[in-house]
C-alpha positions in Angstrom: 25.9 167.6 113.2 22.6 169.2 114.3 20.6 169.8 111.3 18.3 172.1 113.1 21.0 174.5 114.0 20.8 177.4 111.4 23.6 179.4 110.0 23.7 182.8 111.9 26.0 184.9 109.8 25.2 187.1 106.8 24.1 186.6 104.1 22.1 183.7 105.5 20.7 185.7 108.4 20.8 189.4 108.5 19.5 190.1 112.1 20.7 187.7 114.7 19.2 187.9 118.2 20.3 186.6 121.6 17.5 184.2 121.4 18.7 182.9 118.0 22.2 182.3 119.4 20.7 180.7 122.6 18.6 178.4 120.6 21.5 177.2 118.4 23.7 176.7 121.6 20.8 174.7 123.2 20.6 172.5 120.1 24.4 172.0 120.2 24.5 171.1 123.9 21.6 168.7 123.5 23.4 166.9 120.7 26.7 166.6 122.4 25.3 165.6 125.8 22.7 163.3 124.5 20.1 164.9 126.8 17.0 166.8 125.6 16.3 167.7 129.2 19.0 166.7 131.8 18.2 165.1 135.2 18.3 167.5 138.1 21.9 166.5 139.1 23.1 167.5 135.6 21.0 170.7 135.0 23.6 173.1 136.4 26.4 171.7 134.1 23.9 171.7 131.2 22.7 175.3 131.7 26.3 176.5 132.2 27.3 174.9 128.8 24.4 176.5 127.0 25.4 179.9 128.4 29.1 179.4 127.5 28.3 178.2 123.9 25.9 181.2 123.5 28.7 183.5 124.6 31.2 181.8 122.3 28.7 182.1 119.4 28.3 185.9 120.0 32.1 186.3 120.2 32.6 184.4 116.9 29.8 186.3 115.0 31.2 189.7 116.3 34.7 188.8 115.1 33.7 187.4 111.6 34.1 189.6 108.6 32.0 188.5 105.6 33.2 189.9 102.2 30.6 192.0 100.4 28.4 192.2 103.4 27.4 195.4 105.2 29.3 195.9 108.4 28.2 194.0 111.4 24.4 193.1 110.8 23.9 192.4 114.5 24.6 195.9 115.6 
């Protein structure tokens, strides 16, 4: 998988920003699509995928419960 994607949940990361989630989503979509920068005719689909993966990442992190961690480090 993408070695540059960092773990975004506690205790590995305490304060996760929208920018952190978007960067991870961008790396994921780049890896899956094989495009670092898509051609103009693929840009809309690429950008939409990044937004959807960012939203899914936020939903996942909000739903996770990590034992022994303080409640929701993102809030």
